[in-house]
VEXKE-19857 format. One record per atom (N, C-alpha, C, O, CB): x, y, z; atom name. Coordinates in Angstrom, 2 decimals. Glycine has a CB too. Layout:
// residues N
> xx;yy;zz;atom
> X;Y;Z;CA;
...
END
This chain:
// residues 123
> xx;yy;zz;atom
> 0.83;-1.18;0.00;N;
> 0.00;0.00;0.00;CA;
> 0.89;1.24;0.00;C;
> 2.00;1.21;0.51;O;
> -0.95;0.00;1.22;CB;
> 0.40;2.32;-0.57;N;
> 1.16;3.56;-0.69;CA;
> 1.40;4.21;0.67;C;
> 0.61;4.03;1.60;O;
> 0.44;4.54;-1.61;CB;
> 2.49;4.97;0.78;N;
> 2.83;5.72;1.99;CA;
> 2.47;7.19;1.79;C;
> 2.78;7.77;0.75;O;
> 4.35;5.56;2.32;CB;
> 1.81;7.79;2.77;N;
> 1.53;9.22;2.73;CA;
> 2.80;9.96;3.12;C;
> 3.34;9.72;4.19;O;
> 0.33;9.61;3.68;CB;
> 3.27;10.85;2.26;N;
> 4.54;11.53;2.48;CA;
> 4.39;12.93;3.08;C;
> 5.28;13.39;3.79;O;
> 5.28;11.64;1.18;CB;
> 3.28;13.60;2.83;N;
> 3.06;14.95;3.32;CA;
> 1.57;15.19;3.49;C;
> 0.74;14.42;3.00;O;
> 3.67;16.00;2.37;CB;
> 1.25;16.27;4.20;N;
> -0.13;16.73;4.29;CA;
> -0.27;18.01;3.48;C;
> 0.53;18.94;3.65;O;
> -0.57;16.95;5.77;CB;
> -1.27;18.08;2.63;N;
> -1.64;19.30;1.93;CA;
> -3.11;19.51;2.20;C;
> -3.91;18.58;2.03;O;
> -1.32;19.23;0.37;CB;
> -3.49;20.70;2.61;N;
> -4.90;21.03;2.83;CA;
> -5.32;22.06;1.80;C;
> -4.54;22.92;1.41;O;
> -5.14;21.55;4.27;CB;
> -6.56;21.96;1.36;N;
> -7.16;22.96;0.47;CA;
> -8.28;23.59;1.26;C;
> -9.15;22.89;1.79;O;
> -7.68;22.33;-0.89;CB;
> -8.27;24.92;1.36;N;
> -9.23;25.62;2.19;CA;
> -9.86;26.76;1.42;C;
> -9.16;27.62;0.90;O;
> -8.57;26.13;3.47;CB;
> -11.21;26.76;1.35;N;
> -11.95;27.86;0.72;CA;
> -12.09;28.99;1.73;C;
> -12.57;28.79;2.85;O;
> -13.35;27.38;0.22;CB;
> -11.67;30.19;1.34;N;
> -11.72;31.36;2.22;CA;
> -12.26;32.56;1.45;C;
> -12.19;32.59;0.22;O;
> -10.30;31.68;2.81;CB;
> -12.81;33.56;2.15;N;
> -13.33;34.73;1.45;CA;
> -12.24;35.52;0.71;C;
> -12.49;36.06;-0.37;O;
> -14.03;35.64;2.43;CB;
> -11.04;35.58;1.29;N;
> -9.95;36.37;0.71;CA;
> -8.64;35.66;1.02;C;
> -8.15;35.73;2.15;O;
> -9.95;37.84;1.25;CB;
> -8.07;34.99;0.03;N;
> -6.85;34.20;0.24;CA;
> -5.68;35.05;0.71;C;
> -4.84;34.58;1.48;O;
> -6.47;33.48;-1.04;CB;
> -5.59;36.29;0.25;N;
> -4.48;37.16;0.64;CA;
> -4.54;37.44;2.14;C;
> -3.53;37.35;2.83;O;
> -4.52;38.49;-0.16;CB;
> -5.72;37.79;2.64;N;
> -5.88;38.08;4.07;CA;
> -5.59;36.85;4.92;C;
> -4.88;36.94;5.92;O;
> -7.30;38.58;4.36;CB;
> -6.12;35.70;4.53;N;
> -5.90;34.48;5.30;CA;
> -4.44;34.07;5.26;C;
> -3.90;33.60;6.26;O;
> -6.78;33.34;4.77;CB;
> -3.78;34.23;4.11;N;
> -2.36;33.90;4.01;CA;
> -1.54;34.77;4.98;C;
> -0.60;34.27;5.60;O;
> -1.86;34.11;2.56;CB;
> -1.90;36.03;5.12;N;
> -1.19;36.92;6.06;CA;
> -1.30;36.38;7.49;C;
> -0.33;36.44;8.24;O;
> -1.76;38.37;5.98;CB;
> -2.46;35.86;7.87;N;
> -2.64;35.27;9.20;CA;
> -1.70;34.07;9.37;C;
> -1.01;33.97;10.38;O;
> -4.11;34.84;9.41;CB;
> -1.68;33.17;8.41;N;
> -0.83;32.00;8.51;CA;
> 0.65;32.40;8.59;C;
> 1.43;31.78;9.32;O;
> -1.06;31.06;7.31;CB;
> 1.04;33.43;7.85;N;
> 2.43;33.88;7.83;CA;
> 2.78;34.66;9.10;C;
> 3.75;34.33;9.79;O;
> 2.70;34.75;6.59;CB;
> 1.99;35.69;9.39;N;
> 2.32;36.60;10.49;CA;
> 2.07;36.01;11.88;C;
> 2.81;36.32;12.81;O;
> 1.53;37.87;10.35;CB;
> 1.04;35.18;12.02;N;
> 0.67;34.67;13.33;CA;
> 1.16;33.25;13.57;C;
> 1.69;32.95;14.64;O;
> -0.82;34.71;13.49;CB;
> 1.00;32.38;12.57;N;
> 1.33;30.96;12.77;CA;
> 2.74;30.60;12.32;C;
> 3.18;29.47;12.50;O;
> 0.34;30.10;12.03;CB;
> 3.47;31.55;11.72;N;
> 4.86;31.31;11.35;CA;
> 5.07;30.54;10.07;C;
> 6.13;29.95;9.88;O;
> 5.53;30.58;12.43;CB;
> 4.09;30.55;9.18;N;
> 4.22;29.88;7.89;CA;
> 5.04;30.75;6.94;C;
> 5.24;31.94;7.19;O;
> 2.84;29.57;7.28;CB;
> 5.49;30.17;5.84;N;
> 6.15;30.88;4.76;CA;
> 5.22;30.92;3.57;C;
> 4.36;30.05;3.42;O;
> 7.50;30.21;4.39;CB;
> 5.39;31.92;2.73;N;
> 4.62;32.02;1.49;CA;
> 5.28;31.14;0.44;C;
> 6.51;31.08;0.35;O;
> 4.53;33.49;0.99;CB;
> 4.47;30.45;-0.35;N;
> 4.98;29.62;-1.44;CA;
> 4.52;30.23;-2.76;C;
> 3.47;30.87;-2.81;O;
> 4.48;28.15;-1.32;CB;
> 5.31;30.05;-3.83;N;
> 4.91;30.62;-5.13;CA;
> 3.58;30.04;-5.61;C;
> 3.29;28.87;-5.41;O;
> 5.98;30.36;-6.18;CB;
> 2.78;30.89;-6.24;N;
> 1.47;30.50;-6.76;CA;
> 1.32;31.02;-8.18;C;
> 1.80;32.10;-8.51;O;
> 0.32;31.03;-5.85;CB;
> 0.66;30.24;-9.03;N;
> 0.51;30.62;-10.42;CA;
> -0.80;31.35;-10.70;C;
> -0.98;31.88;-11.80;O;
> 0.61;29.40;-11.29;CB;
> -1.73;31.41;-9.75;N;
> -3.05;31.98;-9.98;CA;
> -3.38;33.03;-8.93;C;
> -3.11;32.82;-7.75;O;
> -4.12;30.87;-9.97;CB;
> -3.95;34.15;-9.34;N;
> -4.25;35.23;-8.42;CA;
> -5.31;34.87;-7.38;C;
> -5.35;35.50;-6.32;O;
> -4.71;36.43;-9.19;CB;
> -6.15;33.90;-7.63;N;
> -7.17;33.51;-6.68;CA;
> -6.68;32.57;-5.59;C;
> -7.45;32.18;-4.71;O;
> -8.29;32.86;-7.40;CB;
> -5.41;32.22;-5.65;N;
> -4.84;31.26;-4.70;CA;
> -3.64;31.83;-3.98;C;
> -2.91;32.66;-4.52;O;
> -4.45;29.98;-5.40;CB;
> -3.44;31.37;-2.76;N;
> -2.21;31.63;-2.01;CA;
> -1.83;30.31;-1.36;C;
> -2.69;29.63;-0.79;O;
> -2.38;32.79;-0.94;CB;
> -0.57;29.94;-1.43;N;
> -0.07;28.74;-0.78;CA;
> 0.84;29.16;0.35;C;
> 1.69;30.04;0.18;O;
> 0.68;27.81;-1.80;CB;
> 0.67;28.54;1.52;N;
> 1.54;28.80;2.65;CA;
> 2.05;27.46;3.17;C;
> 1.36;26.45;3.09;O;
> 0.80;29.59;3.77;CB;
> 3.27;27.47;3.71;N;
> 3.85;26.20;4.16;CA;
> 4.64;26.41;5.44;C;
> 5.16;27.49;5.72;O;
> 4.74;25.60;3.08;CB;
> 4.72;25.33;6.20;N;
> 5.54;25.30;7.42;CA;
> 5.99;23.86;7.58;C;
> 5.17;22.95;7.63;O;
> 4.74;25.81;8.69;CB;
> 7.28;23.68;7.67;N;
> 7.86;22.34;7.83;CA;
> 7.33;21.42;6.73;C;
> 7.60;21.67;5.55;O;
> 7.52;21.76;9.24;CB;
> 6.59;20.36;7.06;N;
> 6.11;19.41;6.05;CA;
> 4.65;19.61;5.68;C;
> 4.01;18.69;5.16;O;
> 6.30;18.02;6.55;CB;
> 4.11;20.79;5.93;N;
> 2.69;21.06;5.70;CA;
> 2.52;22.18;4.68;C;
> 3.20;23.20;4.75;O;
> 1.99;21.43;7.02;CB;
> 1.61;21.97;3.75;N;
> 1.24;23.00;2.78;CA;
> -0.26;23.23;2.88;C;
> -1.03;22.27;2.91;O;
> 1.65;22.59;1.32;CB;
> -0.67;24.50;2.95;N;
> -2.09;24.86;2.93;CA;
> -2.32;25.69;1.68;C;
> -1.68;26.72;1.48;O;
> -2.52;25.64;4.23;CB;
> -3.24;25.23;0.85;N;
> -3.61;25.91;-0.38;CA;
> -4.90;26.68;-0.11;C;
> -5.95;26.07;0.12;O;
> -3.77;24.91;-1.58;CB;
> -4.81;28.00;-0.14;N;
> -5.94;28.86;0.19;CA;
> -6.55;29.39;-1.10;C;
> -5.89;30.09;-1.86;O;
> -5.50;30.02;1.11;CB;
> -7.81;29.05;-1.32;N;
> -8.51;29.49;-2.52;CA;
> -9.55;30.54;-2.19;C;
> -10.36;30.35;-1.29;O;
> -9.16;28.32;-3.21;CB;
> -9.52;31.66;-2.92;N;
> -10.51;32.71;-2.71;CA;
> -11.87;32.24;-3.22;C;
> -12.05;32.01;-4.42;O;
> -10.08;34.02;-3.40;CB;
> -12.82;32.11;-2.29;N;
> -14.18;31.67;-2.61;CA;
> -15.16;32.54;-1.82;C;
> -15.68;32.11;-0.80;O;
> -14.37;30.14;-2.26;CB;
> -15.41;33.77;-2.29;N;
> -16.24;34.69;-1.52;CA;
> -17.67;34.22;-1.30;C;
> -18.35;34.71;-0.40;O;
> -16.26;36.02;-2.19;CB;
> -18.15;33.28;-2.11;N;
> -19.52;32.79;-1.97;CA;
> -19.62;31.51;-1.16;C;
> -20.71;30.95;-1.04;O;
> -20.12;32.58;-3.32;CB;
> -18.52;31.03;-0.61;N;
> -18.54;29.80;0.19;CA;
> -19.30;30.04;1.49;C;
> -19.39;31.17;1.97;O;
> -17.08;29.30;0.49;CB;
> -19.85;28.97;2.06;N;
> -20.56;29.07;3.33;CA;
> -19.57;29.52;4.40;C;
> -18.51;28.90;4.54;O;
> -21.24;27.71;3.71;CB;
> -19.88;30.56;5.17;N;
> -18.98;31.00;6.23;CA;
> -18.78;29.89;7.27;C;
> -19.74;29.23;7.66;O;
> -19.53;32.28;6.92;CB;
> -17.55;29.68;7.72;N;
> -17.28;28.61;8.68;CA;
> -18.13;28.67;9.95;C;
> -18.45;27.62;10.51;O;
> -15.83;28.64;9.07;CB;
> -18.50;29.87;10.40;N;
> -19.33;29.96;11.61;CA;
> -20.68;29.30;11.41;C;
> -21.32;28.91;12.39;O;
> -19.52;31.41;12.01;CB;
> -21.13;29.16;10.16;N;
> -22.38;28.49;9.88;CA;
> -22.22;26.97;9.76;C;
> -23.21;26.25;9.66;O;
> -22.98;29.03;8.60;CB;
> -20.98;26.49;9.78;N;
> -20.70;25.06;9.64;CA;
> -20.67;24.33;10.97;C;
> -20.66;23.10;11.01;O;
> -19.39;24.87;8.92;CB;
> -20.64;25.07;12.06;N;
> -20.60;24.43;13.39;CA;
> -19.37;23.55;13.54;C;
> -18.25;23.98;13.26;O;
> -21.86;23.61;13.63;CB;
> -19.58;22.32;13.97;N;
> -18.46;21.40;14.17;CA;
> -17.70;21.10;12.89;C;
> -16.56;20.62;12.95;O;
> -18.95;20.11;14.76;CB;
> -18.28;21.36;11.74;N;
> -17.61;21.08;10.48;CA;
> -16.63;22.18;10.08;C;
> -16.03;22.12;9.00;O;
> -18.63;20.90;9.39;CB;
> -16.46;23.19;10.94;N;
> -15.50;24.24;10.62;CA;
> -14.06;23.83;10.98;C;
> -13.13;24.57;10.68;O;
> -15.87;25.51;11.35;CB;
> -13.88;22.67;11.62;N;
> -12.52;22.15;11.86;CA;
> -11.93;21.73;10.52;C;
> -12.62;21.11;9.71;O;
> -12.54;20.95;12.87;CB;
> -10.66;22.06;10.28;N;
> -10.06;21.58;9.04;CA;
> -8.72;20.92;9.24;C;
> -8.21;20.28;8.32;O;
> -9.92;22.71;8.08;CB;
> -8.11;21.04;10.42;N;
> -6.80;20.42;10.59;CA;
> -6.52;20.14;12.06;C;
> -7.01;20.82;12.96;O;
> -5.70;21.32;10.02;CB;
> -5.71;19.10;12.27;N;
> -5.14;18.81;13.58;CA;
> -3.64;18.72;13.32;C;
> -3.17;17.81;12.65;O;
> -5.73;17.46;14.24;CB;
> -2.90;19.69;13.86;N;
> -1.46;19.74;13.64;CA;
> -0.73;19.24;14.87;C;
> -1.01;19.70;15.98;O;
> -1.01;21.18;13.29;CB;
> 0.17;18.32;14.69;N;
> 0.97;17.79;15.79;CA;
> 2.32;18.50;15.76;C;
> 3.01;18.51;14.74;O;
> 1.15;16.22;15.68;CB;
> 2.69;19.11;16.90;N;
> 3.92;19.89;17.00;CA;
> 4.81;19.31;18.11;C;
> 4.40;18.42;18.85;O;
> 3.59;21.38;17.28;CB;
> 6.02;19.83;18.21;N;
> 6.95;19.33;19.23;CA;
> 6.98;20.20;20.49;C;
> 7.67;19.84;21.45;O;
> 8.35;19.25;18.65;CB;
> 6.25;21.33;20.51;N;
> 6.22;22.21;21.68;CA;
> 4.89;22.97;21.69;C;
> 4.84;24.14;21.33;O;
> 7.42;23.20;21.66;CB;
> 3.84;22.29;22.11;N;
> 2.50;22.88;22.06;CA;
> 2.38;24.10;22.96;C;
> 1.74;25.08;22.58;O;
> 1.46;21.85;22.47;CB;
> 2.98;24.08;24.14;N;
> 2.88;25.22;25.05;CA;
> 3.64;26.43;24.48;C;
> 3.14;27.56;24.56;O;
> 3.44;24.86;26.45;CB;
> 4.81;26.21;23.92;N;
> 5.57;27.30;23.32;CA;
> 4.85;27.90;22.12;C;
> 4.84;29.12;21.95;O;
> 6.94;26.82;22.91;CB;
> 4.25;27.04;21.28;N;
> 3.52;27.52;20.10;CA;
> 2.30;28.34;20.55;C;
> 1.99;29.38;19.97;O;
> 3.08;26.33;19.21;CB;
> 1.62;27.85;21.57;N;
> 0.48;28.59;22.12;CA;
> 0.92;29.98;22.60;C;
> 0.27;30.97;22.28;O;
> -0.16;27.80;23.29;CB;
> 2.00;30.04;23.35;N;
> 2.51;31.33;23.84;CA;
> 2.85;32.26;22.68;C;
> 2.55;33.45;22.72;O;
> 3.75;31.11;24.73;CB;
> 3.49;31.71;21.63;N;
> 3.87;32.52;20.48;CA;
> 2.66;33.13;19.78;C;
> 2.65;34.32;19.47;O;
> 4.66;31.67;19.49;CB;
> 1.64;32.30;19.54;N;
> 0.50;32.83;18.80;CA;
> -0.39;33.73;19.66;C;
> -1.01;34.66;19.14;O;
> -0.32;31.70;18.22;CB;
> -0.46;33.46;20.97;N;
> -1.23;34.35;21.84;CA;
> -0.58;35.72;21.92;C;
> -1.28;36.73;22.02;O;
> -1.37;33.75;23.25;CB;
> 0.76;35.77;21.87;N;
> 1.47;37.05;21.88;CA;
> 1.15;37.86;20.63;C;
> 1.35;39.08;20.60;O;
> 2.98;36.81;21.99;CB;
> 0.65;37.19;19.59;N;
> 0.27;37.86;18.34;CA;
> -1.24;38.04;18.25;C;
> -1.79;38.30;17.18;O;
> 0.78;37.07;17.12;CB;
> -1.92;37.90;19.39;N;
> -3.37;38.12;19.50;CA;
> -4.22;37.16;18.67;C;
> -5.29;37.54;18.20;O;
> -3.69;39.51;19.08;CB;
> -3.76;35.95;18.49;N;
> -4.57;34.95;17.78;CA;
> -5.78;34.58;18.63;C;
> -5.69;34.55;19.86;O;
> -3.74;33.69;17.44;CB;
> -6.89;34.30;17.98;N;
> -8.10;33.86;18.68;CA;
> -8.00;32.37;18.95;C;
> -7.85;31.57;18.02;O;
> -9.38;34.20;17.87;CB;
> -8.09;32.00;20.21;N;
> -8.09;30.59;20.58;CA;
> -9.40;30.29;21.28;C;
> -10.03;31.18;21.85;O;
> -6.87;30.25;21.50;CB;
> -9.81;29.01;21.24;N;
> -11.02;28.63;21.95;CA;
> -10.73;27.64;23.07;C;
> -11.65;27.17;23.75;O;
> -12.03;28.05;20.99;CB;
> -9.45;27.31;23.25;N;
> -9.06;26.49;24.40;CA;
> -7.59;26.73;24.68;C;
> -6.84;27.14;23.80;O;
> -9.34;24.98;24.15;CB;
> -7.18;26.46;25.90;N;
> -5.77;26.59;26.30;CA;
> -5.14;25.21;26.26;C;
> -5.87;24.21;26.26;O;
> -5.64;27.23;27.73;CB;
> -3.80;25.11;26.22;N;
> -3.19;23.79;26.22;CA;
> -3.66;22.97;27.42;C;
> -3.51;23.38;28.57;O;
> -1.66;23.91;26.22;CB;
> -4.21;21.81;27.13;N;
> -4.77;20.93;28.14;CA;
> -4.37;19.50;27.83;C;
> -4.46;19.06;26.68;O;
> -6.31;21.07;28.22;CB;
> -3.94;18.77;28.84;N;
> -3.60;17.34;28.66;CA;
> -4.90;16.54;28.59;C;
> -5.76;16.64;29.47;O;
> -2.68;16.81;29.83;CB;
> -5.04;15.76;27.53;N;
> -6.25;14.99;27.27;CA;
> -6.04;13.51;27.58;C;
> -4.91;13.03;27.52;O;
> -6.69;15.17;25.81;CB;
> -7.11;12.80;27.90;N;
> -6.98;11.38;28.24;CA;
> -6.52;10.50;27.06;C;
> -6.12;9.36;27.27;O;
> -8.29;10.86;28.76;CB;
> -6.57;11.02;25.84;N;
> -6.12;10.24;24.68;CA;
> -4.64;10.44;24.38;C;
> -4.16;10.06;23.31;O;
> -6.93;10.60;23.45;CB;
> -3.91;11.03;25.34;N;
> -2.46;11.10;25.24;CA;
> -1.91;12.29;24.49;C;
> -0.75;12.29;24.10;O;
> -1.97;9.90;24.60;CB;
> -2.74;13.32;24.28;N;
> -2.28;14.53;23.61;CA;
> -2.50;15.73;24.53;C;
> -3.47;15.79;25.28;O;
> -3.02;14.72;22.26;CB;
> -1.59;16.69;24.45;N;
> -1.77;18.00;25.08;CA;
> -2.11;18.92;23.92;C;
> -1.34;19.02;22.97;O;
> -0.47;18.49;25.89;CB;
> -3.25;19.62;23.99;N;
> -3.71;20.32;22.80;CA;
> -4.49;21.59;23.15;C;
> -4.98;21.78;24.26;O;
> -4.58;19.41;21.97;CB;
> -4.58;22.46;22.14;N;
> -5.41;23.66;22.22;CA;
> -6.01;23.91;20.85;C;
> -5.58;23.33;19.85;O;
> -4.58;24.90;22.70;CB;
> -7.02;24.78;20.82;N;
> -7.66;25.09;19.55;CA;
> -7.58;26.57;19.25;C;
> -7.63;27.41;20.15;O;
> -9.11;24.65;19.57;CB;
> -7.46;26.89;17.95;N;
> -7.45;28.28;17.52;CA;
> -8.42;28.47;16.37;C;
> -8.88;27.51;15.75;O;
> -6.03;28.70;17.10;CB;
> -8.73;29.73;16.09;N;
> -9.67;30.07;15.04;CA;
> -8.98;31.03;14.07;C;
> -8.38;32.02;14.50;O;
> -10.97;30.69;15.62;CB;
> -9.07;30.73;12.77;N;
> -8.53;31.64;11.77;CA;
> -9.44;32.86;11.65;C;
> -10.57;32.81;12.13;O;
> -8.37;30.93;10.40;CB;
> -8.98;33.93;11.02;N;
> -9.85;35.10;10.84;CA;
> -11.13;34.78;10.06;C;
> -12.12;35.50;10.18;O;
> -9.08;36.20;10.13;CB;
> -11.10;33.71;9.28;N;
> -12.26;33.29;8.50;CA;
> -13.24;32.46;9.33;C;
> -14.38;32.25;8.93;O;
> -11.82;32.50;7.29;CB;
> -12.79;31.98;10.50;N;
> -13.64;31.16;11.34;CA;
> -13.37;29.68;11.28;C;
> -14.07;28.90;11.93;O;
> -15.04;31.40;10.99;CB;
> -12.37;29.25;10.50;N;
> -11.99;27.83;10.49;CA;
> -11.25;27.51;11.79;C;
> -10.49;28.32;12.31;O;
> -11.08;27.50;9.25;CB;
> -11.50;26.31;12.32;N;
> -10.85;25.92;13.57;CA;
> -9.72;24.93;13.29;C;
> -9.84;24.05;12.43;O;
> -11.89;25.30;14.55;CB;
> -8.64;25.09;14.04;N;
> -7.47;24.22;13.94;CA;
> -7.14;23.76;15.35;C;
> -7.11;24.56;16.28;O;
> -6.25;24.95;13.28;CB;
> -6.88;22.48;15.50;N;
> -6.39;21.94;16.77;CA;
> -4.89;21.78;16.64;C;
> -4.40;21.35;15.60;O;
> -7.09;20.58;17.13;CB;
> -4.15;22.12;17.70;N;
> -2.70;21.97;17.76;CA;
> -2.42;21.06;18.94;C;
> -2.87;21.31;20.05;O;
> -1.95;23.37;17.91;CB;
> -1.67;19.99;18.69;N;
> -1.43;19.03;19.77;CA;
> 0.00;18.53;19.81;C;
> 0.76;18.65;18.85;O;
> -2.36;17.87;19.64;CB;
> 0.34;17.96;20.95;N;
> 1.65;17.34;21.16;CA;
> 1.42;16.07;21.94;C;
> 0.65;16.05;22.90;O;
> 2.63;18.30;21.91;CB;
> 2.09;14.99;21.53;N;
> 1.98;13.73;22.24;CA;
> 2.57;13.90;23.63;C;
> 3.66;14.44;23.80;O;
> 2.69;12.58;21.46;CB;
> 1.84;13.43;24.63;N;
> 2.31;13.49;26.01;CA;
> 3.29;12.36;26.23;C;
> 2.98;11.20;25.98;O;
> 1.12;13.41;27.02;CB;
> 4.48;12.71;26.71;N;
> 5.47;11.68;27.02;CA;
> 5.02;10.87;28.22;C;
> 4.48;11.40;29.19;O;
> 6.86;12.31;27.28;CB;
> 5.23;9.57;28.14;N;
> 4.83;8.70;29.26;CA;
> 5.98;8.49;30.19;C;
> 5.84;7.79;31.19;O;
> 4.31;7.36;28.76;CB;
END
């Protein structure tokens, strides 16, 4: 069976330029070259997010639980939380150790998409 080598996400947003700025300025992503004006690609480590401008898409706040689009596993969840809170990112939970072996928190993009950030708890 094939091996998954990387994660790439495609996300519909009202304005790809604005959302890309959030990923770059707040979450520490880099901008990647794009061939189309309606798209912005941002990357960090082994992750690429392809942001497509879709002004008529259903706003994430209307999607409820379906507004989650990613669970990112990092090596320093508390440090990442501190970094993004210092940049006034909107979070909906603080780093908390969970019974499933992850320490995690949740954040919200300016568009309303939710992302969980977690770190495996060492035993």
